[in-house]
C-alpha positions as CSV (number, residue, x, y, z in Angstrom):
1,M,18.2,-10.3,20.6
2,A,16.4,-7.2,19.7
3,S,14.9,-8.8,16.5
4,D,14.3,-11.6,18.4
5,A,12.0,-9.6,20.6
6,R,10.6,-7.8,17.6
7,E,9.5,-11.3,15.7
8,A,8.2,-12.9,18.9
9,M,6.0,-9.8,18.9
10,I,5.1,-10.1,15.5
11,D,4.2,-13.5,16.0
12,A,2.2,-13.0,19.1
13,A,0.0,-10.3,16.9
14,I,-0.6,-12.6,14.2
15,R,-1.9,-15.4,16.6
16,L,-4.1,-13.0,18.5
17,L,-5.5,-11.3,15.5
18,A,-6.1,-14.8,14.0
19,E,-8.0,-15.5,17.3
20,D,-9.6,-12.3,18.4
21,G,-9.5,-9.7,15.9
22,Y,-7.7,-6.0,15.8
23,R,-9.6,-4.9,18.9
24,S,-8.3,-7.7,21.1
25,T,-4.7,-7.6,20.2
26,S,-3.6,-5.3,22.7
27,F,0.3,-4.4,23.5
28,S,0.0,-6.1,27.0
29,E,-1.3,-9.2,25.4
30,V,1.2,-9.1,22.8
31,L,3.9,-8.6,25.4
32,A,2.2,-11.4,27.6
33,R,2.3,-14.0,24.9
34,S,5.7,-13.0,23.2
35,G,7.8,-12.8,26.5
36,A,9.0,-9.4,25.1
37,P,10.2,-6.6,27.6
38,R,7.9,-3.9,27.8
39,G,9.9,-1.2,26.7
40,S,10.7,-3.2,23.4
41,I,7.1,-2.4,22.1
42,Y,7.8,1.3,21.5
43,H,11.2,0.8,20.5
44,H,10.5,-1.6,17.7
45,F,6.9,-0.2,17.0
46,P,7.0,3.6,17.7
47,G,4.1,4.0,15.4
48,G,1.9,1.9,17.9
49,K,-0.6,-0.6,17.4
50,D,-1.4,0.0,14.1
51,E,2.5,-0.3,12.9
52,L,2.5,-3.8,15.0
53,V,-0.5,-5.1,13.2
54,A,0.7,-3.9,10.0
55,A,3.8,-5.7,10.3
56,A,2.1,-8.9,11.3
57,L,0.1,-8.7,8.2
58,D,3.0,-8.6,6.1
59,V,4.7,-11.4,8.0
60,Q,1.7,-13.4,7.6
61,I,1.0,-12.9,4.1
62,A,4.9,-13.6,3.0
63,R,4.6,-16.8,4.6
64,T,1.2,-17.4,3.0
65,F,2.7,-16.8,-0.2
66,D,5.8,-18.5,0.2
67,R,3.8,-21.9,1.2
68,L,1.8,-21.3,-2.1
69,E,4.8,-20.9,-4.3
70,A,5.6,-24.2,-3.8
71,L,2.5,-25.3,-5.6
72,S,3.8,-23.6,-8.5
73,G,3.1,-25.6,-11.8
74,Q,0.7,-28.6,-10.0
75,P,-2.8,-28.8,-11.7
76,P,-5.5,-26.6,-10.4
77,E,-7.3,-29.2,-8.1
78,E,-3.8,-30.2,-6.6
79,V,-3.1,-26.0,-5.9
80,V,-7.1,-26.0,-4.2
81,R,-6.7,-29.1,-2.4
82,S,-3.5,-27.9,-0.5
83,F,-4.7,-24.3,-0.1
84,V,-8.0,-25.8,1.8
85,D,-5.9,-28.7,3.5
86,G,-3.8,-25.9,5.1
87,W,-6.8,-24.1,6.5
88,R,-8.0,-27.7,7.4
89,Q,-5.0,-28.4,9.6
90,G,-5.0,-24.9,11.0
91,L,-8.3,-25.2,12.4
92,L,-8.1,-29.1,13.6
93,L,-4.7,-28.3,15.4
94,T,-5.8,-25.2,17.2
95,D,-9.2,-27.0,17.9
96,F,-10.6,-24.3,16.2
97,A,-9.1,-21.0,17.8
98,V,-8.0,-19.2,14.9
99,G,-8.8,-18.1,11.8
100,C,-7.6,-15.4,9.3
101,S,-5.6,-12.6,10.6
102,L,-6.0,-10.6,7.4
103,L,-9.9,-11.2,7.3
104,A,-10.0,-10.2,11.2
105,V,-8.1,-7.0,10.6
106,A,-10.1,-6.3,7.5
107,T,-13.6,-6.5,9.4
108,S,-12.5,-5.0,12.7
109,A,-10.0,-2.3,12.4
110,G,-12.5,0.1,11.1
111,Q,-12.0,2.6,8.4
112,G,-8.2,3.9,7.4
113,A,-4.9,2.7,6.7
114,L,-5.0,-0.8,8.0
115,R,-8.5,-1.6,6.2
116,S,-6.7,-0.2,2.9
117,K,-3.8,-2.6,3.6
118,T,-6.1,-5.6,4.2
119,G,-7.6,-4.9,0.7
120,D,-4.1,-4.5,-1.0
121,L,-3.2,-7.9,0.6
122,F,-6.4,-9.7,-0.6
123,R,-6.1,-8.2,-4.3
124,E,-2.4,-9.9,-4.0
125,W,-3.5,-13.0,-2.5
126,R,-6.5,-13.7,-5.2
127,A,-3.3,-12.7,-7.7
128,V,-1.3,-15.6,-6.6
129,L,-3.9,-17.9,-6.4
130,A,-5.1,-17.0,-10.1
131,R,-1.3,-17.3,-11.2
132,L,-0.9,-20.7,-9.6
133,L,-4.2,-22.1,-11.3
134,V,-3.2,-20.5,-14.6
135,D,0.3,-22.0,-14.2
136,G,-1.4,-25.1,-13.8
137,G,-3.3,-25.2,-16.9
138,A,-6.6,-23.1,-16.4
139,E,-7.6,-20.0,-18.6
140,A,-6.7,-16.9,-17.1
141,G,-10.3,-15.4,-17.0
142,A,-11.7,-18.7,-15.4
143,A,-8.7,-18.4,-13.0
144,N,-9.1,-15.1,-12.1
145,A,-12.8,-15.3,-11.0
146,F,-12.1,-18.9,-9.5
147,A,-9.3,-17.4,-7.0
148,A,-11.9,-14.9,-5.9
149,Q,-14.2,-17.5,-5.3
150,L,-12.3,-19.7,-3.6
151,L,-10.6,-17.0,-1.2
152,A,-14.2,-15.6,-0.4
153,S,-15.7,-19.2,0.2
154,T,-12.6,-20.6,2.2
155,E,-12.8,-17.7,4.5
156,G,-16.6,-18.0,5.0
157,A,-15.8,-21.7,5.5
158,V,-13.3,-21.0,8.3
159,A,-15.3,-18.6,10.0
160,M,-18.4,-21.0,9.9
161,A,-16.0,-23.8,11.6
162,R,-15.0,-21.7,14.0
163,A,-18.4,-20.6,15.2
164,E,-19.7,-24.3,14.9
165,H,-16.8,-25.8,16.4
166,S,-17.4,-28.4,13.9
167,I,-15.3,-29.1,10.4
168,D,-18.3,-30.6,8.3
169,A,-19.3,-27.3,6.7
170,F,-16.0,-26.4,5.9
171,D,-15.1,-29.9,4.5
172,Q,-18.2,-29.4,2.1
173,V,-17.1,-25.8,0.6
174,A,-13.7,-27.6,0.7
175,A,-15.0,-30.5,-1.7
176,Q,-16.9,-28.1,-3.8
177,S,-13.8,-26.0,-4.3
178,I,-11.6,-28.9,-5.6
179,R,-14.5,-29.9,-8.2
180,G,-14.6,-26.5,-9.3
181,A,-10.5,-26.4,-10.0
182,A,-11.1,-29.6,-11.7
183,D,-13.8,-27.8,-13.9
184,I,-11.4,-24.5,-14.9
185,A,-8.4,-27.2,-15.2
186,R,-10.6,-28.5,-18.2
187,V,-11.5,-25.1,-20.0
């Protein structure tokens, strides 16, 4: 039961971070969304909010990497198509309510350990994407540069889609990214 409360709080924090960022992810909101008992927050996260947020980022990035690993060996276009399709589905299923919890923390947590953690996790994410592109036939140098471009452009497109409450700009960026993946596959 205790680990169920912990997992529920982490899942609630992931969603809150993706919706409204670090500053809006309060313990009261996490408890309200998770249904966990009030006393469990400090039991599971004695280090406070930053400990909860760090755990949420670790869980979210692990889930993301697990989904990406399923694409191993696919051509670069398929890796990119699946990557952007996942974001697209998330935007549409939540009526543009959620973005990236990692980006939300990077842009709203201020200087310190959490921002440093987000930098490390973004580097890991780029490395996973680059490796998948290489596994699919892209040259390593091109894959590394493209992975950075893909992640940055997709994150920006997600932010635009949420702000505009429209998938149009996102779809344009996604199509351009898929075309770019085809180009690096020929290198």
